[in-house]
C-alpha positions in Angstrom: 26.9 -37.7 -35.5 24.9 -36.4 -38.4 26.3 -33.6 -40.5 23.2 -31.4 -39.8 23.7 -31.9 -36.1 27.3 -30.8 -36.3 26.3 -27.7 -38.3 23.6 -26.9 -35.8 26.1 -27.2 -32.9 28.6 -25.0 -34.7 25.9 -22.3 -35.3 24.9 -22.4 -31.6 28.6 -22.1 -30.6 29.1 -19.1 -32.9 26.0 -17.4 -31.5 27.2 -17.9 -27.9 30.6 -16.6 -28.9 29.2 -13.4 -30.5 27.0 -12.8 -27.4 30.1 -13.2 -25.1 32.1 -10.8 -27.3 29.3 -8.2 -27.4 28.8 -8.5 -23.6 32.5 -7.9 -23.1 32.5 -4.9 -25.4 29.6 -3.3 -23.5 30.8 -4.0 -20.0 34.5 -3.3 -20.7 33.9 0.1 -22.3 36.4 2.5 -20.8 35.4 5.6 -22.8 34.3 8.7 -20.9 32.0 11.5 -21.9 33.9 14.8 -22.6 33.0 18.3 -23.5 34.9 18.0 -26.8 33.5 14.6 -27.7 29.9 15.5 -26.8 28.6 12.0 -27.2 29.7 8.7 -25.6 28.4 5.2 -25.5 28.7 3.5 -22.2 27.0 0.5 -20.5 24.7 0.0 -23.4 23.4 3.5 -23.7 24.2 6.8 -25.4 25.4 9.6 -23.1 25.3 13.3 -23.9 25.8 16.4 -21.8 23.8 19.6 -21.2 24.4 22.8 -19.3 21.2 24.4 -18.1 20.0 26.2 -15.0 19.2 23.5 -12.3 17.0 25.7 -10.1 13.7 24.2 -11.3 15.2 20.6 -11.1 16.6 21.1 -7.5 13.3 22.7 -6.3 11.3 19.8 -7.5 13.7 17.3 -5.9 13.6 19.1 -2.6 9.8 19.5 -2.7 9.2 15.8 -3.1 11.8 14.8 -0.6 14.8 13.5 -2.5 17.6 13.8 0.0 20.7 15.9 -1.1 22.0 19.3 -1.8 23.0 20.9 -5.1 26.6 21.6 -5.8 29.1 21.7 -8.7 32.2 19.5 -8.6 35.7 20.7 -9.4 35.5 19.0 -12.8 32.2 20.7 -13.6 29.6 18.0 -12.8 26.3 19.3 -11.5 25.7 17.2 -8.4 22.8 16.4 -6.2 24.2 14.8 -3.0 26.7 12.2 -4.1 25.2 11.9 -7.6 25.6 13.8 -10.9 22.2 15.0 -12.2 20.9 13.1 -15.2 18.0 13.5 -17.6 16.5 10.4 -18.9 13.2 8.8 -20.1 11.1 8.3 -17.0 9.5 5.2 -18.5 13.0 3.6 -18.8 14.7 5.2 -15.8 12.1 6.4 -13.2 12.5 9.7 -11.5 15.0 9.4 -8.6 16.6 6.2 -9.8 20.4 5.8 -9.9 22.2 5.0 -13.2 25.8 4.3 -14.1 27.7 6.9 -16.0 31.1 6.9 -17.7 32.3 9.7 -15.4 33.1 7.4 -12.4 30.1 9.1 -10.6 26.7 7.5 -10.4 23.9 9.6 -11.8 20.5 10.4 -10.3 17.6 10.8 -12.7 16.0 14.2 -11.9 15.2 15.5 -15.3 14.0 14.5 -18.8 14.1 15.9 -22.3 12.8 15.7 -25.8 15.8 13.5 -26.8 13.9 10.6 -25.1 11.5 10.5 -28.1 14.2 9.4 -30.5 16.3 7.4 -28.0 14.6 6.3 -24.8 17.8 4.6 -23.5 19.9 7.8 -23.8 21.0 9.7 -20.7 21.9 13.4 -20.7 24.4 14.4 -17.9 24.2 17.9 -16.3 27.5 19.7 -16.4 29.0 23.2 -16.1 31.7 22.9 -18.8 32.4 26.5 -19.8 
């Protein structure tokens, strides 16, 4: 086998190895968004939290027929049905879609925000963390 072929194979092996490691890091991330931390990286995206009145968000969801009721969980998550309310870029995560969160509760995209201009992959999780 030629020396250039061996080098080429070694480079391909290293690229695959790096991809496997990066995949493991993204999928094995056990960190969780917290009030104190404020920012978390989970499942390949940035998570932040916000605490705003959900009246407008819930009215819109009801008006267009998204099934569920609004409530706040014991740990302060603003829920709609079985999902925590999430703001996201509607071009990346369309209105009403379900996304994974680090909080062991799936999120439902019912809101958006200006943060999407700088990071369209980011999600903002609705909480009541006083």
